[in-house]
KEFITOR-5656 format. One record per residue (C-alpha): x, y, z. Coordinates in steps of 0.25 Angstrom, whole numbers, padded with zeros to 4 digits, always signed. Each point is the difference from the previous one (the first is absolute). Layout:
# KEFITOR-5656
XYZ
...
//
This chain:
# KEFITOR-5656
+0380-0130+0256
+0012+0008-0003
+0004+0002-0015
+0013-0008-0004
+0003+0010-0011
+0010+0010+0002
+0001+0014-0006
+0011-0005-0009
-0007-0012-0004
-0012+0008-0003
+0008+0010-0008
+0006-0011-0008
-0013-0006-0004
-0006+0014-0004
+0013+0003-0008
-0004-0012-0009
-0013+0007-0003
+0007+0014-0003
-0005+0007+0013
+0006+0007+0012
-0004+0000+0014
-0003+0012+0009
-0004+0001+0015
-0005+0012+0008
-0001+0001+0015
-0011+0010+0002
+0003+0002+0014
+0014+0004-0002
-0002+0005-0015
+0012-0009-0003
+0000-0007-0014
+0009-0012-0005
+0002-0001-0015
+0005-0013-0006
+0013+0000-0008
-0007-0005-0012
-0010+0011+0001
+0011+0010+0000
+0007-0007-0011
-0013+0001-0009
+0002+0015+0002
+0014-0001-0005
+0006+0006+0013
+0010-0005+0010
-0005-0001+0014
+0008+0012+0005
-0007+0008-0011
-0014+0000+0006
-0007+0003+0013
-0011-0010+0002
-0012+0007+0006
-0014+0005-0004
+0004+0014-0002
+0012-0003-0009
-0009-0010-0007
-0011+0011-0003
+0009+0012-0002
+0012-0005-0008
-0004-0014-0007
-0014+0002-0004
-0004+0007-0012
-0007+0013+0004
-0013-0003-0007
+0000-0014+0007
+0002+0006+0015
-0015+0002+0003
-0003-0014-0005
+0010-0007+0010
-0004+0009+0012
-0015-0002-0003
+0002-0015-0001
+0009-0001+0013
-0011+0009+0007
-0011-0010-0004
+0008-0012+0005
+0003+0006+0013
-0013+0006+0003
-0010-0009-0007
+0008-0013-0002
-0002+0002-0015
+0011-0009-0007
+0012+0008-0004
+0004-0002-0015
+0004+0011-0009
+0007+0001-0014
+0010+0012+0001
+0012+0005-0007
+0013+0000+0008
+0013+0008-0003
+0011-0010-0003
+0015+0005+0000
+0003-0002-0015
-0013-0003-0007
-0009+0011+0004
-0014-0003+0005
-0005-0015-0001
-0013-0006+0004
-0001-0009+0012
-0011-0007+0008
+0000+0003+0015
-0009-0008+0009
+0000-0002+0015
-0008-0004+0012
-0001+0006+0014
+0000-0007+0013
-0010+0006+0010
+0001-0001+0016
-0011+0005+0008
-0006+0006-0013
+0012+0008-0002
+0010-0003-0012
+0013-0003+0006
+0008-0006-0012
-0001-0001-0015
+0007-0009-0010
+0000-0002-0015
+0007-0002-0013
+0004+0008-0012
-0001-0007-0013
+0006+0005-0013
-0011+0001-0010
+0006+0010-0010
+0001-0010-0012
-0014-0004+0002
-0005+0014+0001
+0008+0004-0013
-0005-0012-0007
-0015+0003+0004
+0001+0014-0004
+0006-0004-0013
-0011-0010-0003
-0010+0011+0004
+0007+0010-0009
+0001-0009-0012
-0015-0004+0002
-0004+0014+0000
+0009+0003-0012
-0006-0011-0008
-0014+0005+0003
+0004+0014-0003
+0006-0004-0013
-0013-0007-0004
-0008+0012+0004
+0009+0009-0007
+0001-0009-0013
-0014-0003+0001
+0003-0015-0001
-0009-0011+0006
-0002-0015-0001
-0012-0008-0004
-0005-0014+0000
-0011-0007-0008
-0005-0014+0005
-0005-0006-0014
-0009-0010+0006
-0009+0009+0008
+0004+0013-0008
+0004+0007+0013
+0008+0012-0002
+0009+0006+0011
+0008+0013+0000
+0010+0008+0009
-0003+0013+0006
+0008+0008-0011
-0009-0006-0011
-0013+0004+0008
+0006+0014+0001
+0003+0003-0015
-0013-0007-0005
-0007+0009+0010
-0008-0012+0006
-0003-0001+0015
+0008-0012+0007
-0013-0005+0005
-0005-0004-0014
+0004-0013-0005
+0004+0002-0015
-0007-0008-0010
+0007-0004-0013
-0011+0004-0010
-0003+0013+0007
+0015+0003-0001
+0001-0004-0014
-0011+0010-0003
+0009+0011+0005
+0010-0001-0012
-0002+0009-0012
-0007-0007-0011
+0013-0001-0008
+0007-0006+0011
-0010-0010+0006
+0002-0010-0011
+0015+0000+0002
-0001-0003+0015
-0011-0011-0003
+0009-0006-0010
+0013+0000+0009
-0008-0006+0012
-0005-0011-0010
+0014-0004-0005
+0005+0000+0014
-0011-0009+0005
+0001-0010-0012
+0015+0000-0003
+0007+0007+0012
+0004+0012-0009
+0005+0011+0009
-0004+0014-0004
+0005+0015+0002
-0010+0010-0004
-0002+0015+0000
-0015+0003-0002
-0009+0012+0002
-0012-0001+0010
-0009+0007+0009
+0000+0000+0015
-0012-0003+0008
-0002+0015+0001
+0001+0002-0015
+0014+0006-0001
+0008-0004-0012
+0012-0008+0005
+0011-0009-0007
+0004-0013+0007
+0011-0009-0003
-0004-0015+0003
+0010-0011+0001
-0005-0014+0002
+0003-0015+0000
-0007-0013+0003
+0002-0011+0010
-0003-0014-0005
-0003-0013+0009
-0002-0013-0007
+0002+0007-0013
-0012+0009+0002
+0000+0015+0004
-0004+0002+0014
+0004+0015+0002
+0004+0012-0007
+0009+0010+0008
+0009+0013-0003
+0001+0015+0002
-0007+0012-0004
+0006+0014-0001
-0007+0014-0002
+0008+0005-0012
-0009+0012-0002
+0010+0011+0003
+0011-0007-0008
-0010-0001-0012
-0003+0015+0002
+0014+0004+0001
+0003-0008-0013
-0012+0008-0007
+0006+0013+0005
+0014-0004-0005
-0007-0003-0014
-0006+0014+0001
+0012+0006+0004
+0008-0007-0011
-0010+0005-0010
-0004+0014+0004
+0012+0005+0008
+0007+0013-0005
+0013-0007+0003
+0005-0009-0012
-0001-0015+0004
+0007-0010-0009
+0003-0015+0001
+0014-0004-0005
+0007-0013-0003
+0013-0003-0006
-0006+0001-0014
-0007+0013+0001
-0013+0007+0005
-0011-0010+0003
-0011+0010+0004
-0002+0014+0004
-0011+0010+0004
-0006+0012-0007
+0009+0009+0008
+0012-0005-0006
-0005+0001-0014
-0003+0015+0003
+0013+0003+0007
+0008-0005-0011
-0009+0006-0010
-0002-0013-0008
-0012-0001-0010
-0006-0012+0008
+0003-0011+0009
+0004-0010-0012
+0011+0010-0004
+0006+0001+0014
+0000-0016+0001
+0007-0001-0013
+0012+0008+0004
+0012-0004+0009
+0001+0007+0013
+0014+0006-0004
-0008+0008-0010
-0005+0009+0011
+0014+0004+0006
+0011+0009-0005
+0013-0006-0003
+0006+0005+0013
-0005+0003+0014
+0004+0013+0008
+0011-0008+0008
+0007-0003-0014
-0004-0015+0000
-0006-0006-0012
-0015-0002+0002
+0001-0015-0005
+0011-0003+0010
-0007+0007+0012
-0014-0006-0003
+0006-0014+0001
+0007+0004+0013
-0014+0005+0006
-0007-0012-0005
+0010-0009+0007
-0002+0008+0013
-0015-0001-0001
+0001-0016-0002
+0010-0001+0011
-0006+0009+0011
-0015+0000-0004
-0001+0015-0003
+0008+0010-0007
-0003+0015+0000
+0008+0011-0007
-0001+0012-0010
+0001-0001-0015
+0000+0008-0012
-0010-0005-0010
-0003+0004-0015
-0014+0001-0006
-0003-0004-0014
+0002+0014-0005
+0014+0001+0006
-0003+0009+0012
+0007-0005+0013
-0006+0000+0014
+0003-0004+0014
-0007-0012+0007
+0001-0007+0013
+0001-0015-0004
-0005-0011+0009
+0003-0015-0003
-0007-0011+0007
+0002-0015-0004
-0014-0007-0001
-0005-0013-0005
-0009-0001-0012
-0004-0014-0005
+0011-0006+0009
+0010+0009-0007
+0008+0011+0007
-0001+0013-0007
+0002+0015+0004
-0011+0009+0003
+0005+0014-0004
-0006+0013+0005
+0004+0013-0006
-0003+0013+0008
+0002+0012-0008
+0008+0010+0009
+0001+0011-0009
-0007+0010+0009
+0007-0005+0012
+0014+0002-0007
-0005+0014-0004
-0004+0003+0015
+0013-0006+0005
+0008+0009-0010
-0008+0012+0005
+0003-0004+0015
+0014-0002-0004
+0001+0014-0006
-0007+0006+0012
+0009-0007+0010
+0012+0005-0008
-0006+0014+0000
-0003-0001+0015
+0014-0004+0002
+0006+0011-0008
-0010+0010+0006
+0004-0005+0014
+0015+0002-0003
-0003+0014-0006
-0008+0004+0013
+0008-0008+0010
-0012-0007+0005
-0002-0015+0002
-0012-0009+0003
-0001-0010+0011
-0010-0011+0006
+0001-0007+0014
-0008-0013+0001
-0004+0000+0015
-0004-0015-0001
+0013-0006-0006
+0009+0011+0005
+0006+0002-0014
+0003+0014-0005
+0000+0003-0015
+0008+0013-0005
+0002+0006-0014
+0014+0001-0005
+0000+0015+0002
-0004-0002+0015
+0012-0009+0001
+0009+0011-0006
-0006+0011+0009
+0005-0008+0012
+0013-0003-0007
-0003-0015-0001
+0002-0009-0012
-0014-0004-0006
-0006-0014+0003
-0013-0007-0004
-0005+0003+0014
+0002+0011+0010
+0010+0000+0012
-0003-0007+0013
-0008+0008+0009
+0011+0000+0011
+0010+0006-0011
-0010+0011-0004
-0002+0004+0015
+0014+0001+0002
+0002+0010-0011
-0011+0009+0006
+0006+0011+0008
-0001-0003+0015
-0007+0013+0003
-0011-0002-0011
-0002-0015+0003
-0011+0003+0010
-0007+0009-0010
+0000-0011-0011
-0005-0010+0010
-0012+0009+0004
-0004+0002-0015
+0001-0015-0002
-0009-0003+0012
-0010+0011-0004
-0001-0007-0014
-0002-0013+0005
-0009+0003+0012
-0008+0012-0005
+0002-0002-0016
+0006+0014+0000
+0009+0003-0012
+0014+0006+0003
+0008+0011-0006
+0012+0004+0007
+0015+0004-0001
+0011-0008+0007
+0014-0002+0000
+0008-0013-0004
+0014-0003+0003
+0008-0005-0012
+0010-0012+0000
+0011+0010-0001
-0005+0008+0012
-0006+0012-0008
-0014+0005+0005
-0011+0001-0011
-0014+0006+0000
-0011-0008-0006
-0015+0002-0001
-0008-0012+0003
-0015-0002-0005
-0008-0013+0004
-0014-0005+0000
-0006-0013+0006
-0006-0011-0008
-0011-0008+0007
-0006-0014-0003
-0015-0003-0001
-0001-0001+0015
+0006+0014+0001
+0013-0004+0006
+0013+0007-0005
+0008-0010-0007
+0009+0009-0008
+0007+0014+0000
+0004+0006-0013
+0005+0014-0005
+0012+0008-0005
+0012+0006+0005
+0006+0013-0006
+0015+0004+0001
-0002+0015+0006
+0014+0001+0005
+0004+0011-0010
-0014+0007+0003
+0003+0000+0015
+0013+0006-0002
-0006+0011-0008
-0010+0002+0010
+0010+0001+0011
+0008+0010-0008
-0013+0008-0003
-0003-0001+0015
+0014+0006+0003
-0003+0010-0011
-0013+0004+0006
+0006+0001+0014
+0011+0009-0006
-0011+0008-0007
-0008+0001+0013
+0013+0004+0008
+0002+0010-0011
-0014+0005+0001
+0001+0001+0015
+0013+0008-0002
-0007+0009-0010
-0011+0002+0010
+0010+0004+0011
+0007+0009-0010
-0012+0007-0004
-0004+0001+0015
+0013+0006+0003
+0000+0009-0012
-0014+0004+0003
+0004+0004+0014
+0013+0007-0004
-0007+0008-0011
-0013+0003+0008
+0007+0005+0012
+0007+0012-0007
-0013+0002-0009
-0008+0001+0013
+0009+0012+0004
+0000+0006-0014
-0015+0000-0002
-0003+0003+0015
+0009+0012+0000
-0006+0005-0014
-0014+0000+0007
+0006+0008+0012
+0006+0010-0010
-0012+0001-0008
-0008+0004+0012
+0010+0012+0003
-0004+0009-0011
+0012-0002-0009
+0004+0011-0011
-0007-0003-0014
+0013-0005-0005
+0003-0009+0012
-0015-0005-0001
+0004-0004-0015
+0012-0007+0005
-0007-0007+0011
-0011-0005-0009
+0010-0006-0010
+0007-0007+0012
-0013-0005+0005
-0005-0005-0014
+0014-0007-0002
-0001-0006+0014
-0014-0005-0002
+0004-0006-0014
+0011-0007+0007
-0009-0006+0010
-0010-0004-0011
+0012-0008-0006
+0003-0006+0013
-0014-0004+0003
-0001-0007-0014
+0012-0008+0002
-0005-0004+0014
-0014-0004-0005
+0006-0008-0012
+0008-0008+0010
-0012-0003+0009
-0008-0005-0012
+0012-0009-0005
+0001-0005+0014
-0015-0003+0000
-0002+0008+0013
-0011+0009-0006
-0013-0002+0008
-0013+0007-0004
-0009+0006+0011
-0015-0002+0001
-0005+0014+0006
-0012+0009-0003
+0002+0012-0008
-0007+0010-0009
+0003-0002-0015
-0003+0015-0004
+0008+0005+0012
+0012-0008-0004
+0000+0005-0015
-0002+0014+0005
+0012-0001+0009
+0009-0006-0011
-0004+0012-0009
+0003+0010+0011
+0013-0007+0003
+0005+0002-0014
-0007+0013-0004
+0012+0009+0005
+0010-0008-0010
-0010+0002-0011
-0002+0015+0002
+0015+0002+0001
+0001-0006-0014
-0012+0008-0005
-0009-0012-0004
-0014-0003+0005
-0003-0012+0009
-0014-0004-0001
-0008-0011+0008
-0012-0005-0008
-0009-0010+0008
-0015-0003+0002
-0008+0004+0012
-0002-0015+0003
+0015-0001+0004
-0003+0007+0013
-0001-0015+0006
+0006-0006+0012
+0009-0012-0004
+0009-0011+0007
+0014-0001-0005
+0014+0006+0001
-0001+0015-0003
+0015+0002+0002
+0004-0010-0011
-0011+0006-0009
+0005+0014+0003
+0015-0005-0003
-0005-0006-0014
-0008+0012-0004
+0011+0010+0005
+0011-0007-0008
-0009+0001-0013
-0003+0014+0003
+0014+0004+0003
+0005-0006-0012
-0011+0007-0008
+0004+0013+0005
+0015-0003-0001
-0001-0003-0015
-0010+0011-0004
+0005+0014-0003
-0013+0006-0004
-0015-0004-0001
-0006-0008+0011
-0001-0012+0009
-0013-0007+0003
-0003-0009+0011
-0013-0008-0002
-0008-0011+0006
-0013-0007-0001
-0008-0012+0005
+0000-0011-0010
-0008-0010+0008
-0007+0000+0013
-0006-0011+0008
-0006-0001+0014
+0014-0001+0007
+0010+0002-0011
+0003+0010-0011
+0010+0002-0011
+0006+0013-0003
+0007+0004-0013
+0012+0010+0002
+0007+0009-0011
+0011+0010+0000
+0002+0007-0013
+0009+0011-0005
+0004+0009-0012
+0015-0003+0002
+0011-0005-0008
-0006-0014-0002
+0007-0014-0001
+0005-0007-0013
-0008-0013-0003
+0013-0008+0001
+0002+0005+0014
-0014-0003+0006
+0004-0013+0006
+0014+0004+0005
-0005+0012+0008
-0005-0010+0011
+0014-0006+0001
+0008+0003+0012
+0009+0012-0001
-0005+0003-0014
-0005+0012-0007
-0004+0003-0014
+0014+0004-0004
+0013+0005+0005
-0004+0014-0004
-0012-0001+0008
+0008-0004+0013
+0010+0012-0002
-0011+0010-0003
-0010-0004+0010
+0008-0008+0011
-0007-0011+0008
+0004-0014+0004
-0008-0008-0010
-0007-0007+0011
-0014+0007+0001
-0007-0007-0011
+0006-0014+0005
-0005+0002+0014
-0013+0004-0005
-0001-0012-0009
+0004-0009+0011
-0010+0006+0010
-0011-0002-0010
+0004-0014-0003
+0000-0004+0015
-0014+0005+0000
-0004-0009-0012
+0000+0012-0010
+0008+0005-0011
+0005+0014-0005
-0003+0003-0015
+0005+0012-0008
-0003+0007-0013
+0009+0010-0005
+0004+0008-0012
+0013+0008-0002
-0001+0015+0002
-0015-0001+0003
-0001-0007+0014
-0002-0012+0008
-0011-0008+0007
+0002-0009+0011
-0012-0008+0005
-0004-0012+0009
-0011-0006+0009
-0001-0004+0014
-0010-0007+0008
-0005+0004+0014
-0009-0004+0011
-0011+0010+0003
+0000+0006+0015
-0013+0002+0006
+0006+0008+0011
-0002+0015+0001
+0013+0007-0004
+0004+0011+0009
+0004+0013-0007
+0014+0004+0005
+0008+0012-0004
+0014+0001+0003
+0003+0012+0008
+0011+0009-0005
+0011+0004+0010
-0006+0014+0002
+0001-0001+0015
+0010-0006+0010
-0008+0001+0012
-0005-0015-0002
+0013-0006+0005
+0004+0011+0010
+0005-0006+0013
+0002-0014-0006
+0011-0007+0007
+0008-0008-0010
+0013-0009+0000
+0008+0001-0013
+0009-0013-0001
+0010+0003-0011
+0015-0002-0002
+0002+0009-0012
+0003+0014+0005
-0005+0007-0013
-0014-0007+0001
+0000+0004+0015
+0003+0014-0004
-0011+0000-0010
-0011-0006+0009
+0004+0010+0011
-0004+0011-0009
-0013-0006-0004
-0003-0004+0015
+0003+0015+0004
-0009+0005-0012
-0012-0009+0005
+0003+0004+0015
+0003-0014+0004
+0008-0003+0013
+0010-0010-0004
+0013-0008+0004
+0010-0008-0008
+0006-0014+0003
+0012-0003-0009
-0004-0015+0000
-0010-0011+0004
+0007-0003+0013
+0000+0015+0005
-0015+0000-0005
-0003-0012+0008
+0006+0007+0013
-0007+0013-0003
-0014-0005-0002
+0001-0006+0014
+0004+0013+0006
-0010+0010-0006
-0014-0001-0006
-0001+0003-0015
-0012+0001-0009
+0007-0006-0012
+0013-0006-0004
+0006+0002-0014
+0009-0012-0002
+0011-0002-0010
+0002-0015-0004
+0015-0001-0003
+0009+0005+0011
+0012-0004+0008
+0000-0006+0014
-0015-0004-0002
-0008+0001-0012
-0015+0005+0000
-0006-0014-0001
+0007-0005+0013
-0003+0013+0007
-0015+0000-0003
-0001-0015+0004
+0007+0003+0013
-0009+0012+0003
-0012-0009-0003
+0005-0010+0010
+0000+0010+0012
-0010-0003+0010
-0008+0013+0001
-0012+0001-0009
+0004+0013-0006
+0012-0006-0007
-0009-0009-0007
-0009+0012-0005
+0012+0010-0003
-0001+0004-0015
+0013-0004-0007
+0001+0005-0014
+0011-0007-0009
+0008+0011-0007
+0010-0007-0009
+0007+0002-0014
-0001-0014-0003
-0013-0004-0008
+0004-0014-0005
-0010-0011+0000
-0005-0005+0013
+0007+0011+0009
-0014+0006+0003
-0006-0014+0003
+0012-0002+0010
-0002+0013+0007
-0015-0002+0003
+0003-0014+0005
+0010+0005+0010
-0011+0009+0005
+0001+0014-0007
-0013+0007-0003
+0004+0008-0013
+0010+0001-0011
+0006+0012-0007
+0010-0001-0011
+0012+0009-0002
+0000+0010-0007
-0013+0004+0007
-0009+0011-0004
-0002+0009+0011
-0015+0000-0002
+0000-0016+0001
+0009+0000+0013
-0009+0011+0006
-0013-0008-0003
+0007-0013+0006
+0003+0007+0013
-0013+0007+0001
-0008-0013-0003
+0008-0009+0010
-0001+0011+0011
-0015+0000-0002
-0001-0015+0001
+0009+0000+0013
-0009+0011+0006
-0012-0008-0003
+0006-0013+0006
//
């Protein structure tokens, strides 16, 4: 039979029960929601989109979606009734509880339609939750307060308890408590009291409230407060009932308070309007009273000076503090008290109103803060000292709290940044904006490393002041970690180094200027060396040629004087160049094999003629064991000893000069040799022994005028020894002579030293037929070398510059090329490099000897780098040039 109810009538009926209708066509997925359903959700009809998807995705609380979908699925698949309580989102009231229920219509076993209702159950759910919560709170309160209820049926003496009483009496809830056994658990002194209270309650209905000691079933001492009353029926007691509370902790706390009061190191006093009621022993000791009775007999005002540090009278201020304590329940402040002997001391006072015998009094606690005040004063002085120190050193401290984002700066840190000091540091954004844009990545990188790698930071950066000026600061920072190892703070210091940086920049400019000056000096020395050596080469060279042509006796004397003067001038020039090399740090020491005895004999032989010319003896005193092969720099050793021997000969007019050497210590691979050069010359004054090693310095101006010299020989000797980790020492006596001595370490060579003897130029046949190219732009030097080449029977040709030489070596075959370095058109370096680049193998093997008047610094190194085979410095010794040509010609023939 068709239903007579319309949708409207159904909705009207359900509205009366505070519910809304919904209908769902499962075949079309269309849903209908009644107006009241939408109204319950506080929406207008045009604000919702009825449908299952909208219902589950928009309206249902996310935590309840699964509940709905599972319930709908159970209804449609297993015909389980659909009924759920869920939270739906209302327009204005947030999520509210609703009950959703419905039934599906099935056709041929398939669900085709589903209808149901939605009921507002929010108030009911809230009330239920409140009841549950209150019940739980009540139970929890009983549990926490350890309060339980009890009841005693007087007729059958049946006793019943709540679970809380079972718990603190430590009796299993399966046990039925018996009155007699429970009374036996009371302490002997408390059992009669409880029995009397029960008797009076049963006889006269007298209520009781007792705090008594007893034992739990497990023998633990406890305190129990028992409150009880009687119920009468027909004027006869039928029941006793009440509550019990475990007050053990309260009693223990009271006992602790009593102990604290009596034995605390702080003074405890009880005060009322009439004076001191009680005190502990600490108060007696603190105030230096004879005993407690003396203290109690005195008024509290006795123990305060007339005025407190803020200028207020002690009596007036004490009344203010008492009133504050009574009004607010607590007052804590600092006070100056006075002991019986008049000594004043600071205390921290705590006033707490308490009840004693139902009267309100003040519990006063005095904590002596003398030590704290002294510590605070030390801290205050230290902070003042730190602040003053930071001002003097232009340094400030800072701290950054990474958790709160708060910065903390010292006053000087603010001043460094040109900011007014505040209690806290500036905002991070302001600080970032003040860092120079080019330095900001550096700052962030250091912060990142401090946080991620716990790396301390120390670096310079620039900040931009508010007036646009740029200032340099030095930042120091360290990370601070919590217990888990996480960085929670950064702290450190900043130093104003602006003046220092400006000074550094000025020093850098000065250093650059000094370096430029040094370069200019080197260039000047190189140029002067070249300009002086070029004519010197001609002078010395032509003297050699004239000496080989049987000059007359008086001519021989003149030529020797010229030769001596020229060689002295060359020594001076070499000293200046050596000194420049040492100053520039360009001195390098070779590691070659040599025979020590041969070196010493050669040094004596090289200086013997000068000694003989002055009529003095030159002796070599060495042990036979010095005929040893060593590894070191024989050239520099020879230079050191030759300087000392030359000086000895120069300053000795009669007597002798002795060169001596001996092995001081010898091991398997090393040995130390002591060297000494002594003379019977003019000696050195004691006050001049240190200064003779200074540059351009001699013993006196008279010495310089009489003996000449640059004053660099001993300076060079001293520096060369220092570079080899040795020192020069001197002993001297005026008019008796001087001794110079030093020690050097050498490696022992295990190679067999070949005995070589330098051939004298007694024969010229060795170079006969040699084809040689002279590359030189100076006509005097060309003329000089032509004469030597003719004398040595060498077939030679001349190229005036490097470009001509480059063309000539391609047109003719030469055995050797003598290449000047400084020439017009193309210098010797470029010419050599271009020759070496020619394709034929012979150009790579062609011996090229550098021949130059420049002897500065790394000229020799550059010559070898571009491909030259050897090096001869002007002015050259004919013997040296001859040997160089002969040696390189032999190597060329061997190749």
